[in-house]
Structure formats: C-alpha cells, structure tokens
C-alpha positions as a Markdown table, in Angstrom:
| # | Residue | x | y | z |
|---|---|---|---|---|
| 1 | Met | 219.3 | -12.3 | 72.0 |
| 2 | Ser | 220.6 | -9.1 | 73.5 |
| 3 | Gly | 219.4 | -5.5 | 73.0 |
| 4 | Asp | 222.1 | -4.9 | 70.5 |
| 5 | Asp | 220.6 | -7.4 | 68.0 |
| 6 | Val | 217.3 | -5.6 | 67.6 |
| 7 | Pro | 216.9 | -4.1 | 64.2 |
| 8 | Gly | 216.3 | -0.4 | 64.2 |
| 9 | Pro | 215.6 | 2.2 | 61.6 |
| 10 | Lys | 218.1 | 2.1 | 58.7 |
| 11 | Lys | 220.3 | 5.0 | 57.9 |
| 12 | Pro | 220.4 | 6.1 | 54.3 |
| 13 | Ala | 223.5 | 5.0 | 52.5 |
| 14 | Leu | 225.9 | 7.8 | 51.7 |
| 15 | Ser | 227.7 | 8.0 | 48.5 |
| 16 | Lys | 231.5 | 8.3 | 48.3 |
| 17 | Arg | 231.3 | 12.0 | 47.4 |
| 18 | Gln | 228.9 | 12.9 | 50.2 |
| 19 | Ser | 229.3 | 12.8 | 53.9 |
| 20 | Ser | 226.7 | 13.4 | 56.5 |
| 21 | Asn | 227.3 | 17.1 | 56.5 |
| 22 | Ala | 228.0 | 17.6 | 52.8 |
| 23 | Thr | 226.9 | 20.8 | 51.0 |
| 24 | Pro | 226.0 | 21.0 | 47.4 |
| 25 | Gly | 229.0 | 20.9 | 45.2 |
| 26 | Phe | 230.2 | 23.7 | 42.9 |
| 27 | Ala | 228.6 | 22.1 | 39.8 |
| 28 | Glu | 225.2 | 21.9 | 41.6 |
| 29 | Lys | 225.5 | 25.5 | 42.7 |
| 30 | Val | 226.3 | 26.7 | 39.2 |
| 31 | Thr | 223.5 | 24.7 | 37.7 |
| 32 | Ser | 221.1 | 26.0 | 40.2 |
| 33 | Gln | 222.2 | 29.6 | 39.6 |
| 34 | Trp | 221.9 | 29.1 | 35.8 |
| 35 | Gln | 218.4 | 27.8 | 36.2 |
| 36 | Glu | 217.4 | 30.7 | 38.4 |
| 37 | Phe | 218.9 | 33.1 | 35.8 |
| 38 | Thr | 217.1 | 31.5 | 32.9 |
| 39 | His | 213.8 | 31.6 | 34.8 |
| 40 | Phe | 214.4 | 35.3 | 35.6 |
| 41 | Leu | 215.0 | 36.0 | 31.9 |
| 42 | Ser | 211.9 | 34.2 | 30.8 |
| 43 | Asp | 209.9 | 36.2 | 33.4 |
| 44 | Val | 211.4 | 39.4 | 32.0 |
| 45 | Arg | 210.5 | 38.4 | 28.5 |
| 46 | Gly | 206.9 | 37.7 | 29.6 |
| 47 | Glu | 206.6 | 41.1 | 31.2 |
| 48 | Met | 208.1 | 42.9 | 28.2 |
| 49 | Arg | 205.4 | 41.4 | 26.1 |
| 50 | Lys | 202.9 | 43.2 | 28.2 |
| 51 | Val | 204.5 | 46.6 | 27.6 |
| 52 | Val | 202.5 | 48.9 | 25.3 |
| 53 | Thr | 204.2 | 51.8 | 23.5 |
| 54 | Pro | 202.0 | 55.0 | 23.8 |
| 55 | Ser | 200.8 | 56.6 | 20.6 |
| 56 | Arg | 202.1 | 60.0 | 19.6 |
| 57 | Lys | 198.8 | 61.6 | 20.6 |
| 58 | Glu | 199.1 | 60.2 | 24.1 |
| 59 | Val | 202.7 | 61.4 | 24.5 |
| 60 | Glu | 201.8 | 64.9 | 23.3 |
| 61 | Ala | 198.8 | 65.0 | 25.7 |
| 62 | Thr | 200.8 | 63.9 | 28.8 |
| 63 | Thr | 203.8 | 66.2 | 27.9 |
| 64 | Thr | 201.4 | 69.1 | 27.7 |
| 65 | Val | 199.9 | 68.3 | 31.1 |
| 66 | Val | 203.4 | 68.0 | 32.6 |
| 67 | Ile | 204.5 | 71.4 | 31.2 |
| 68 | Ile | 201.4 | 73.2 | 32.4 |
| 69 | Ala | 201.7 | 71.6 | 35.8 |
| 70 | Val | 205.4 | 72.7 | 36.1 |
| 71 | Phe | 204.4 | 76.3 | 35.3 |
| 72 | Ile | 201.5 | 76.3 | 37.7 |
| 73 | Phe | 203.7 | 74.9 | 40.6 |
| 74 | Gly | 206.4 | 77.4 | 39.7 |
| 75 | Leu | 204.0 | 80.3 | 39.9 |
| 76 | Phe | 202.6 | 78.9 | 43.2 |
| 77 | Phe | 206.0 | 78.7 | 44.8 |
| 78 | Phe | 207.0 | 82.1 | 43.4 |
| 79 | Val | 204.0 | 83.7 | 45.2 |
| 80 | Val | 204.5 | 81.7 | 48.4 |
| 81 | Asp | 208.2 | 82.6 | 48.5 |
| 82 | Gly | 207.3 | 86.3 | 48.0 |
| 83 | Ile | 204.8 | 86.2 | 50.8 |
| 84 | Phe | 207.3 | 84.5 | 53.2 |
| 85 | Ser | 210.0 | 86.9 | 52.1 |
| 86 | Tyr | 207.8 | 89.9 | 52.8 |
| 87 | Gly | 206.7 | 88.5 | 56.2 |
| 88 | Leu | 210.2 | 87.8 | 57.2 |
| 89 | Asp | 211.4 | 91.3 | 56.2 |
| 90 | Arg | 208.6 | 92.9 | 58.2 |
| 91 | Leu | 209.3 | 90.7 | 61.2 |
| 92 | Leu | 213.1 | 91.5 | 61.2 |
| 93 | Lys | 212.3 | 95.3 | 60.8 |
| 94 | Gln | 210.0 | 95.1 | 63.9 |
| 95 | Leu | 212.7 | 93.3 | 65.9 |
| 96 | Gly | 215.4 | 95.8 | 64.8 |
| 97 | Gly | 217.5 | 93.2 | 63.1 |
| 98 | Leu | 217.2 | 94.6 | 59.5 |
| 99 | Gln | 218.2 | 98.2 | 59.0 |
| 100 | Gln | 217.1 | 99.8 | 55.7 |
C-alpha cells in the first residue's frame, strides 16, 4: 500500500451549476434583496406605529415658543450688529479710513 491509497478528508460534491468559485446566481440575489426590502418595510411599519400625532394644544404651545424665540434672537442680533457697526465705524474714523 502506497501513500496515494490513504483516504483523506473528502471534498464536498459540487453541483453541475456551481463550481468551486461560484457566486450566488441572479435569482438568489434578487430573492435576497426582496427579503431585505420586505424586512425594511416591516421595520418602517413598526416604527410608524410608535409615532404619536401631537394635539392642537401642543402644536399651538410649541409654535408660540418658536415665534417668541425668533423675535428674541432677532432683537439680540440686531443689537449686536449695531454695536459692531458702531465700533467698526469708530475704529475706521480713528485710522483715517472713513471720511464723514
């Protein structure tokens, strides 16, 4: 008995469609993509069930807060812009760059 006769680990039998370096076929890819898409849609549906529509009172309250905040920030930036404008005008007059 020679070394060639020793039984070794068996290789898995390959089907006629697959070779040792075969990649998934078109049908398997499409099926896989479809399953991922349907899973995604079921996740979306589950998340949408958690969404709660605010009441009219809540919408009015948050809208009021936003409008007041916009006016406060607008006034703040108006004042800050005026201060910087005044300071820049004074600086340019001192340097002789602004003639008035």
